[in-house]
TORKOL-4160 file (C-alpha; in steps of 0.2 Angstrom, whole numbers, padded with zeros to 4 digits, m for minus):
359
<pt num="1" X="0059" Y="0420" Z="0514"/>
<pt num="2" X="0052" Y="0434" Z="0524"/>
<pt num="3" X="0044" Y="0445" Z="0518"/>
<pt num="4" X="0052" Y="0458" Z="0508"/>
<pt num="5" X="0051" Y="0478" Z="0518"/>
<pt num="6" X="0038" Y="0485" Z="0511"/>
<pt num="7" X="0048" Y="0500" Z="0504"/>
<pt num="8" X="0058" Y="0489" Z="0493"/>
<pt num="9" X="0055" Y="0495" Z="0475"/>
<pt num="10" X="0053" Y="0478" Z="0470"/>
<pt num="11" X="0036" Y="0473" Z="0480"/>
<pt num="12" X="0020" Y="0479" Z="0474"/>
<pt num="13" X="0007" Y="0471" Z="0485"/>
<pt num="14" X="0008" Y="0456" Z="0498"/>
<pt num="15" X="0004" Y="0443" Z="0485"/>
<pt num="16" X="0017" Y="0450" Z="0474"/>
<pt num="17" X="0030" Y="0445" Z="0489"/>
<pt num="18" X="0021" Y="0430" Z="0489"/>
<pt num="19" X="0023" Y="0425" Z="0469"/>
<pt num="20" X="0041" Y="0431" Z="0466"/>
<pt num="21" X="0047" Y="0423" Z="0484"/>
<pt num="22" X="0043" Y="0405" Z="0477"/>
<pt num="23" X="0052" Y="0404" Z="0462"/>
<pt num="24" X="0068" Y="0399" Z="0476"/>
<pt num="25" X="0069" Y="0390" Z="0489"/>
<pt num="26" X="0068" Y="0401" Z="0504"/>
<pt num="27" X="0082" Y="0402" Z="0516"/>
<pt num="28" X="0081" Y="0394" Z="0532"/>
<pt num="29" X="0072" Y="0404" Z="0547"/>
<pt num="30" X="0074" Y="0398" Z="0563"/>
<pt num="31" X="0083" Y="0387" Z="0571"/>
<pt num="32" X="0087" Y="0381" Z="0554"/>
<pt num="33" X="0095" Y="0398" Z="0549"/>
<pt num="34" X="0106" Y="0396" Z="0564"/>
<pt num="35" X="0109" Y="0378" Z="0560"/>
<pt num="36" X="0117" Y="0385" Z="0545"/>
<pt num="37" X="0127" Y="0395" Z="0549"/>
<pt num="38" X="0134" Y="0389" Z="0563"/>
<pt num="39" X="0138" Y="0375" Z="0551"/>
<pt num="40" X="0146" Y="0386" Z="0538"/>
<pt num="41" X="0157" Y="0395" Z="0553"/>
<pt num="42" X="0162" Y="0380" Z="0558"/>
<pt num="43" X="0168" Y="0374" Z="0541"/>
<pt num="44" X="0178" Y="0393" Z="0541"/>
<pt num="45" X="0185" Y="0386" Z="0559"/>
<pt num="46" X="0189" Y="0365" Z="0554"/>
<pt num="47" X="0199" Y="0371" Z="0535"/>
<pt num="48" X="0205" Y="0388" Z="0535"/>
<pt num="49" X="0216" Y="0385" Z="0525"/>
<pt num="50" X="0205" Y="0371" Z="0515"/>
<pt num="51" X="0210" Y="0367" Z="0498"/>
<pt num="52" X="0199" Y="0373" Z="0487"/>
<pt num="53" X="0194" Y="0367" Z="0469"/>
<pt num="54" X="0198" Y="0376" Z="0450"/>
<pt num="55" X="0179" Y="0388" Z="0457"/>
<pt num="56" X="0185" Y="0394" Z="0472"/>
<pt num="57" X="0172" Y="0379" Z="0483"/>
<pt num="58" X="0182" Y="0373" Z="0497"/>
<pt num="59" X="0185" Y="0355" Z="0491"/>
<pt num="60" X="0171" Y="0348" Z="0503"/>
<pt num="61" X="0158" Y="0355" Z="0499"/>
<pt num="62" X="0152" Y="0339" Z="0485"/>
<pt num="63" X="0138" Y="0353" Z="0479"/>
<pt num="64" X="0147" Y="0363" Z="0469"/>
<pt num="65" X="0165" Y="0359" Z="0467"/>
<pt num="66" X="0174" Y="0353" Z="0451"/>
<pt num="67" X="0179" Y="0340" Z="0453"/>
<pt num="68" X="0197" Y="0335" Z="0450"/>
<pt num="69" X="0204" Y="0330" Z="0468"/>
<pt num="70" X="0216" Y="0317" Z="0460"/>
<pt num="71" X="0230" Y="0318" Z="0454"/>
<pt num="72" X="0229" Y="0313" Z="0436"/>
<pt num="73" X="0212" Y="0319" Z="0432"/>
<pt num="74" X="0220" Y="0336" Z="0440"/>
<pt num="75" X="0234" Y="0337" Z="0428"/>
<pt num="76" X="0220" Y="0329" Z="0410"/>
<pt num="77" X="0213" Y="0345" Z="0416"/>
<pt num="78" X="0229" Y="0356" Z="0419"/>
<pt num="79" X="0233" Y="0348" Z="0401"/>
<pt num="80" X="0215" Y="0354" Z="0393"/>
<pt num="81" X="0213" Y="0367" Z="0399"/>
<pt num="82" X="0231" Y="0376" Z="0392"/>
<pt num="83" X="0228" Y="0366" Z="0378"/>
<pt num="84" X="0213" Y="0378" Z="0372"/>
<pt num="85" X="0216" Y="0392" Z="0378"/>
<pt num="86" X="0229" Y="0394" Z="0368"/>
<pt num="87" X="0219" Y="0391" Z="0353"/>
<pt num="88" X="0208" Y="0401" Z="0357"/>
<pt num="89" X="0220" Y="0415" Z="0359"/>
<pt num="90" X="0226" Y="0412" Z="0342"/>
<pt num="91" X="0208" Y="0414" Z="0338"/>
<pt num="92" X="0204" Y="0432" Z="0346"/>
<pt num="93" X="0221" Y="0438" Z="0353"/>
<pt num="94" X="0227" Y="0439" Z="0372"/>
<pt num="95" X="0215" Y="0454" Z="0376"/>
<pt num="96" X="0201" Y="0451" Z="0363"/>
<pt num="97" X="0207" Y="0462" Z="0353"/>
<pt num="98" X="0201" Y="0450" Z="0337"/>
<pt num="99" X="0185" Y="0447" Z="0344"/>
<pt num="100" X="0174" Y="0458" Z="0329"/>
<pt num="101" X="0182" Y="0448" Z="0316"/>
<pt num="102" X="0180" Y="0431" Z="0324"/>
<pt num="103" X="0162" Y="0436" Z="0324"/>
<pt num="104" X="0161" Y="0440" Z="0307"/>
<pt num="105" X="0174" Y="0429" Z="0298"/>
<pt num="106" X="0174" Y="0410" Z="0311"/>
<pt num="107" X="0154" Y="0411" Z="0317"/>
<pt num="108" X="0153" Y="0395" Z="0317"/>
<pt num="109" X="0174" Y="0389" Z="0324"/>
<pt num="110" X="0166" Y="0400" Z="0339"/>
<pt num="111" X="0151" Y="0390" Z="0342"/>
<pt num="112" X="0158" Y="0377" Z="0342"/>
<pt num="113" X="0172" Y="0380" Z="0354"/>
<pt num="114" X="0159" Y="0391" Z="0366"/>
<pt num="115" X="0149" Y="0374" Z="0367"/>
<pt num="116" X="0167" Y="0363" Z="0371"/>
<pt num="117" X="0166" Y="0377" Z="0385"/>
<pt num="118" X="0174" Y="0391" Z="0384"/>
<pt num="119" X="0193" Y="0392" Z="0395"/>
<pt num="120" X="0195" Y="0400" Z="0414"/>
<pt num="121" X="0209" Y="0414" Z="0410"/>
<pt num="122" X="0194" Y="0421" Z="0396"/>
<pt num="123" X="0178" Y="0414" Z="0403"/>
<pt num="124" X="0174" Y="0432" Z="0411"/>
<pt num="125" X="0183" Y="0444" Z="0394"/>
<pt num="126" X="0171" Y="0431" Z="0383"/>
<pt num="127" X="0156" Y="0432" Z="0392"/>
<pt num="128" X="0157" Y="0454" Z="0394"/>
<pt num="129" X="0156" Y="0453" Z="0373"/>
<pt num="130" X="0143" Y="0439" Z="0369"/>
<pt num="131" X="0133" Y="0447" Z="0381"/>
<pt num="132" X="0137" Y="0467" Z="0375"/>
<pt num="133" X="0142" Y="0471" Z="0392"/>
<pt num="134" X="0159" Y="0477" Z="0386"/>
<pt num="135" X="0153" Y="0490" Z="0375"/>
<pt num="136" X="0137" Y="0496" Z="0388"/>
<pt num="137" X="0152" Y="0500" Z="0402"/>
<pt num="138" X="0163" Y="0509" Z="0389"/>
<pt num="139" X="0146" Y="0521" Z="0386"/>
<pt num="140" X="0142" Y="0524" Z="0402"/>
<pt num="141" X="0159" Y="0528" Z="0412"/>
<pt num="142" X="0156" Y="0534" Z="0430"/>
<pt num="143" X="0139" Y="0529" Z="0431"/>
<pt num="144" X="0142" Y="0512" Z="0441"/>
<pt num="145" X="0149" Y="0521" Z="0455"/>
<pt num="146" X="0140" Y="0538" Z="0453"/>
<pt num="147" X="0123" Y="0525" Z="0459"/>
<pt num="148" X="0133" Y="0519" Z="0474"/>
<pt num="149" X="0134" Y="0535" Z="0479"/>
<pt num="150" X="0118" Y="0537" Z="0483"/>
<pt num="151" X="0112" Y="0537" Z="0501"/>
<pt num="152" X="0095" Y="0525" Z="0502"/>
<pt num="153" X="0094" Y="0513" Z="0497"/>
<pt num="154" X="0076" Y="0505" Z="0496"/>
<pt num="155" X="0080" Y="0485" Z="0496"/>
<pt num="156" X="0098" Y="0487" Z="0505"/>
<pt num="157" X="0092" Y="0477" Z="0521"/>
<pt num="158" X="0083" Y="0461" Z="0511"/>
<pt num="159" X="0101" Y="0462" Z="0499"/>
<pt num="160" X="0112" Y="0462" Z="0517"/>
<pt num="161" X="0101" Y="0446" Z="0522"/>
<pt num="162" X="0100" Y="0436" Z="0508"/>
<pt num="163" X="0121" Y="0438" Z="0501"/>
<pt num="164" X="0125" Y="0426" Z="0519"/>
<pt num="165" X="0118" Y="0413" Z="0506"/>
<pt num="166" X="0124" Y="0414" Z="0489"/>
<pt num="167" X="0139" Y="0403" Z="0489"/>
<pt num="168" X="0145" Y="0403" Z="0507"/>
<pt num="169" X="0156" Y="0391" Z="0505"/>
<pt num="170" X="0166" Y="0399" Z="0490"/>
<pt num="171" X="0183" Y="0407" Z="0495"/>
<pt num="172" X="0176" Y="0424" Z="0487"/>
<pt num="173" X="0161" Y="0425" Z="0498"/>
<pt num="174" X="0162" Y="0414" Z="0516"/>
<pt num="175" X="0165" Y="0429" Z="0526"/>
<pt num="176" X="0154" Y="0444" Z="0529"/>
<pt num="177" X="0168" Y="0456" Z="0530"/>
<pt num="178" X="0176" Y="0447" Z="0512"/>
<pt num="179" X="0180" Y="0459" Z="0498"/>
<pt num="180" X="0167" Y="0446" Z="0487"/>
<pt num="181" X="0153" Y="0450" Z="0498"/>
<pt num="182" X="0154" Y="0468" Z="0499"/>
<pt num="183" X="0157" Y="0467" Z="0480"/>
<pt num="184" X="0142" Y="0459" Z="0477"/>
<pt num="185" X="0133" Y="0469" Z="0489"/>
<pt num="186" X="0135" Y="0486" Z="0477"/>
<pt num="187" X="0132" Y="0478" Z="0461"/>
<pt num="188" X="0113" Y="0473" Z="0469"/>
<pt num="189" X="0112" Y="0487" Z="0477"/>
<pt num="190" X="0116" Y="0495" Z="0461"/>
<pt num="191" X="0105" Y="0487" Z="0447"/>
<pt num="192" X="0087" Y="0489" Z="0462"/>
<pt num="193" X="0092" Y="0510" Z="0458"/>
<pt num="194" X="0098" Y="0507" Z="0440"/>
<pt num="195" X="0081" Y="0498" Z="0436"/>
<pt num="196" X="0069" Y="0502" Z="0452"/>
<pt num="197" X="0054" Y="0493" Z="0443"/>
<pt num="198" X="0065" Y="0475" Z="0444"/>
<pt num="199" X="0074" Y="0482" Z="0460"/>
<pt num="200" X="0079" Y="0468" Z="0467"/>
<pt num="201" X="0072" Y="0448" Z="0466"/>
<pt num="202" X="0085" Y="0434" Z="0478"/>
<pt num="203" X="0089" Y="0425" Z="0460"/>
<pt num="204" X="0101" Y="0440" Z="0456"/>
<pt num="205" X="0110" Y="0434" Z="0469"/>
<pt num="206" X="0119" Y="0418" Z="0462"/>
<pt num="207" X="0119" Y="0424" Z="0444"/>
<pt num="208" X="0131" Y="0443" Z="0451"/>
<pt num="209" X="0141" Y="0428" Z="0463"/>
<pt num="210" X="0144" Y="0419" Z="0449"/>
<pt num="211" X="0149" Y="0433" Z="0437"/>
<pt num="212" X="0159" Y="0441" Z="0451"/>
<pt num="213" X="0170" Y="0425" Z="0450"/>
<pt num="214" X="0177" Y="0429" Z="0433"/>
<pt num="215" X="0176" Y="0450" Z="0434"/>
<pt num="216" X="0176" Y="0465" Z="0446"/>
<pt num="217" X="0162" Y="0472" Z="0452"/>
<pt num="218" X="0159" Y="0486" Z="0438"/>
<pt num="219" X="0158" Y="0473" Z="0425"/>
<pt num="220" X="0152" Y="0462" Z="0435"/>
<pt num="221" X="0135" Y="0476" Z="0437"/>
<pt num="222" X="0135" Y="0478" Z="0418"/>
<pt num="223" X="0133" Y="0460" Z="0413"/>
<pt num="224" X="0121" Y="0458" Z="0425"/>
<pt num="225" X="0112" Y="0473" Z="0417"/>
<pt num="226" X="0115" Y="0465" Z="0399"/>
<pt num="227" X="0106" Y="0450" Z="0405"/>
<pt num="228" X="0092" Y="0456" Z="0413"/>
<pt num="229" X="0086" Y="0470" Z="0399"/>
<pt num="230" X="0097" Y="0461" Z="0382"/>
<pt num="231" X="0082" Y="0457" Z="0368"/>
<pt num="232" X="0091" Y="0439" Z="0369"/>
<pt num="233" X="0086" Y="0436" Z="0388"/>
<pt num="234" X="0077" Y="0447" Z="0397"/>
<pt num="235" X="0078" Y="0440" Z="0413"/>
<pt num="236" X="0073" Y="0456" Z="0420"/>
<pt num="237" X="0052" Y="0448" Z="0418"/>
<pt num="238" X="0059" Y="0434" Z="0427"/>
<pt num="239" X="0060" Y="0446" Z="0441"/>
<pt num="240" X="0050" Y="0460" Z="0440"/>
<pt num="241" X="0033" Y="0461" Z="0449"/>
<pt num="242" X="0023" Y="0449" Z="0442"/>
<pt num="243" X="0034" Y="0438" Z="0433"/>
<pt num="244" X="0029" Y="0438" Z="0416"/>
<pt num="245" X="0042" Y="0427" Z="0409"/>
<pt num="246" X="0040" Y="0412" Z="0420"/>
<pt num="247" X="0022" Y="0406" Z="0413"/>
<pt num="248" X="0030" Y="0412" Z="0395"/>
<pt num="249" X="0046" Y="0399" Z="0397"/>
<pt num="250" X="0034" Y="0388" Z="0407"/>
<pt num="251" X="0023" Y="0386" Z="0394"/>
<pt num="252" X="0038" Y="0379" Z="0378"/>
<pt num="253" X="0045" Y="0369" Z="0391"/>
<pt num="254" X="0028" Y="0359" Z="0395"/>
<pt num="255" X="0026" Y="0359" Z="0374"/>
<pt num="256" X="0045" Y="0353" Z="0371"/>
<pt num="257" X="0041" Y="0339" Z="0384"/>
<pt num="258" X="0025" Y="0332" Z="0376"/>
<pt num="259" X="0031" Y="0334" Z="0360"/>
<pt num="260" X="0049" Y="0326" Z="0364"/>
<pt num="261" X="0045" Y="0312" Z="0379"/>
<pt num="262" X="0027" Y="0311" Z="0380"/>
<pt num="263" X="0026" Y="0296" Z="0390"/>
<pt num="264" X="0036" Y="0306" Z="0405"/>
<pt num="265" X="0025" Y="0321" Z="0402"/>
<pt num="266" X="0010" Y="0310" Z="0405"/>
<pt num="267" X="0019" Y="0300" Z="0419"/>
<pt num="268" X="0022" Y="0316" Z="0428"/>
<pt num="269" X="0007" Y="0325" Z="0424"/>
<pt num="270" X="m0006" Y="0309" Z="0431"/>
<pt num="271" X="0007" Y="0308" Z="0446"/>
<pt num="272" X="0003" Y="0328" Z="0450"/>
<pt num="273" X="0017" Y="0336" Z="0446"/>
<pt num="274" X="0018" Y="0352" Z="0437"/>
<pt num="275" X="0032" Y="0361" Z="0429"/>
<pt num="276" X="0035" Y="0374" Z="0441"/>
<pt num="277" X="0034" Y="0362" Z="0454"/>
<pt num="278" X="0054" Y="0360" Z="0446"/>
<pt num="279" X="0058" Y="0372" Z="0434"/>
<pt num="280" X="0056" Y="0388" Z="0443"/>
<pt num="281" X="0073" Y="0387" Z="0451"/>
<pt num="282" X="0078" Y="0382" Z="0442"/>
<pt num="283" X="0076" Y="0394" Z="0428"/>
<pt num="284" X="0075" Y="0410" Z="0440"/>
<pt num="285" X="0092" Y="0409" Z="0444"/>
<pt num="286" X="0098" Y="0399" Z="0426"/>
<pt num="287" X="0104" Y="0383" Z="0438"/>
<pt num="288" X="0117" Y="0393" Z="0447"/>
<pt num="289" X="0105" Y="0390" Z="0463"/>
<pt num="290" X="0116" Y="0373" Z="0466"/>
<pt num="291" X="0121" Y="0363" Z="0451"/>
<pt num="292" X="0140" Y="0360" Z="0452"/>
<pt num="293" X="0147" Y="0377" Z="0445"/>
<pt num="294" X="0158" Y="0366" Z="0430"/>
<pt num="295" X="0138" Y="0359" Z="0425"/>
<pt num="296" X="0133" Y="0381" Z="0425"/>
<pt num="297" X="0146" Y="0389" Z="0417"/>
<pt num="298" X="0148" Y="0380" Z="0403"/>
<pt num="299" X="0130" Y="0382" Z="0402"/>
<pt num="300" X="0130" Y="0397" Z="0402"/>
<pt num="301" X="0145" Y="0399" Z="0390"/>
<pt num="302" X="0133" Y="0393" Z="0376"/>
<pt num="303" X="0118" Y="0403" Z="0386"/>
<pt num="304" X="0125" Y="0420" Z="0383"/>
<pt num="305" X="0130" Y="0419" Z="0365"/>
<pt num="306" X="0114" Y="0407" Z="0357"/>
<pt num="307" X="0098" Y="0411" Z="0371"/>
<pt num="308" X="0086" Y="0403" Z="0379"/>
<pt num="309" X="0086" Y="0389" Z="0368"/>
<pt num="310" X="0099" Y="0383" Z="0379"/>
<pt num="311" X="0091" Y="0381" Z="0394"/>
<pt num="312" X="0075" Y="0371" Z="0387"/>
<pt num="313" X="0092" Y="0360" Z="0381"/>
<pt num="314" X="0097" Y="0358" Z="0394"/>
<pt num="315" X="0081" Y="0353" Z="0404"/>
<pt num="316" X="0076" Y="0344" Z="0391"/>
<pt num="317" X="0092" Y="0335" Z="0393"/>
<pt num="318" X="0088" Y="0334" Z="0414"/>
<pt num="319" X="0074" Y="0325" Z="0411"/>
<pt num="320" X="0080" Y="0313" Z="0397"/>
<pt num="321" X="0092" Y="0307" Z="0406"/>
<pt num="322" X="0083" Y="0303" Z="0421"/>
<pt num="323" X="0066" Y="0296" Z="0413"/>
<pt num="324" X="0068" Y="0280" Z="0419"/>
<pt num="325" X="0070" Y="0283" Z="0434"/>
<pt num="326" X="0058" Y="0297" Z="0437"/>
<pt num="327" X="0044" Y="0284" Z="0425"/>
<pt num="328" X="0044" Y="0270" Z="0438"/>
<pt num="329" X="0041" Y="0280" Z="0452"/>
<pt num="330" X="0028" Y="0289" Z="0463"/>
<pt num="331" X="0027" Y="0308" Z="0467"/>
<pt num="332" X="0036" Y="0312" Z="0481"/>
<pt num="333" X="0052" Y="0299" Z="0475"/>
<pt num="334" X="0050" Y="0310" Z="0459"/>
<pt num="335" X="0052" Y="0324" Z="0470"/>
<pt num="336" X="0066" Y="0319" Z="0479"/>
<pt num="337" X="0075" Y="0312" Z="0463"/>
<pt num="338" X="0072" Y="0334" Z="0457"/>
<pt num="339" X="0081" Y="0337" Z="0475"/>
<pt num="340" X="0095" Y="0329" Z="0473"/>
<pt num="341" X="0098" Y="0330" Z="0453"/>
<pt num="342" X="0112" Y="0343" Z="0457"/>
<pt num="343" X="0121" Y="0329" Z="0467"/>
<pt num="344" X="0118" Y="0318" Z="0454"/>
<pt num="345" X="0125" Y="0328" Z="0441"/>
<pt num="346" X="0140" Y="0331" Z="0452"/>
<pt num="347" X="0144" Y="0312" Z="0453"/>
<pt num="348" X="0141" Y="0310" Z="0434"/>
<pt num="349" X="0157" Y="0323" Z="0429"/>
<pt num="350" X="0169" Y="0316" Z="0442"/>
<pt num="351" X="0165" Y="0300" Z="0434"/>
<pt num="352" X="0169" Y="0309" Z="0416"/>
<pt num="353" X="0183" Y="0319" Z="0421"/>
<pt num="354" X="0193" Y="0301" Z="0429"/>
<pt num="355" X="0188" Y="0291" Z="0413"/>
<pt num="356" X="0195" Y="0306" Z="0404"/>
<pt num="357" X="0210" Y="0309" Z="0413"/>
<pt num="358" X="0213" Y="0288" Z="0413"/>
<pt num="359" X="0210" Y="0286" Z="0391"/>
């Protein structure tokens, strides 16, 4: 990634900029950037009416799409989703009018159903209620649109540069003139003005884009505000200068890994792999960067309800299922394995969906 613009509020000095940029893989520069852009344009030309999966990604993109390409698998998924949606509507109401009652009287049932996955049709509204952003919007009428009226946005050029690299194979964000990219630009600009200390950091774009898949931009903005500032989540400390939450969450994860998988922890340490070499990408974007979208949304369902313990559990589970391979591998093979892990999870999900449909 190129250094942030000098006037951008998120960059206090050169060392700060460098630190913040190490947390997500650098976007391609030069010839590599041109190649990636050409690939995206080629997809748009080759597949102008390309089929998309249930989440809006091109089905040609194995990194993100949610599978369900086989007829029997798709039918089973639709049947299961409809049944779960009916249960949720009965529990909380079509417009979530029974949400407060459900939280008070049926907390255990709500937790169980969230862990099974929030239905797609309700996910955006449930996320907003879980994070408290619905009330924030009601308490601040017109605030979002007022922020968008600001003429000068210090980070605007940096945001514009990154937007094209955020879910480029999603139907909402494929084109620069698309409504999705415009909405994403608005949300990120508004947040950089709302919280000048944090400003803008690239990882925020992936979160915001995911929110926009489920809700209008004003609701997405307030959900981003809630996630960054609510003490249950505290994501602002991942993005603000000096990134105070990064060493904190890394320390906690490292301690848990040593306790629960001591042999693997020792092996990774002996191979020279510090947790930050694979954790920071996962944690900065909370897995939204390149893990399968179905996996990501399920993680976020529980994260918004239960907080950071979910992220630790997911990260530990990823290492647990990979333990046998990692223990028999050296440094470079381990790093390659981590790079390909999202694809492995995608294949696992496809196999699981097929077996579920067959049973």
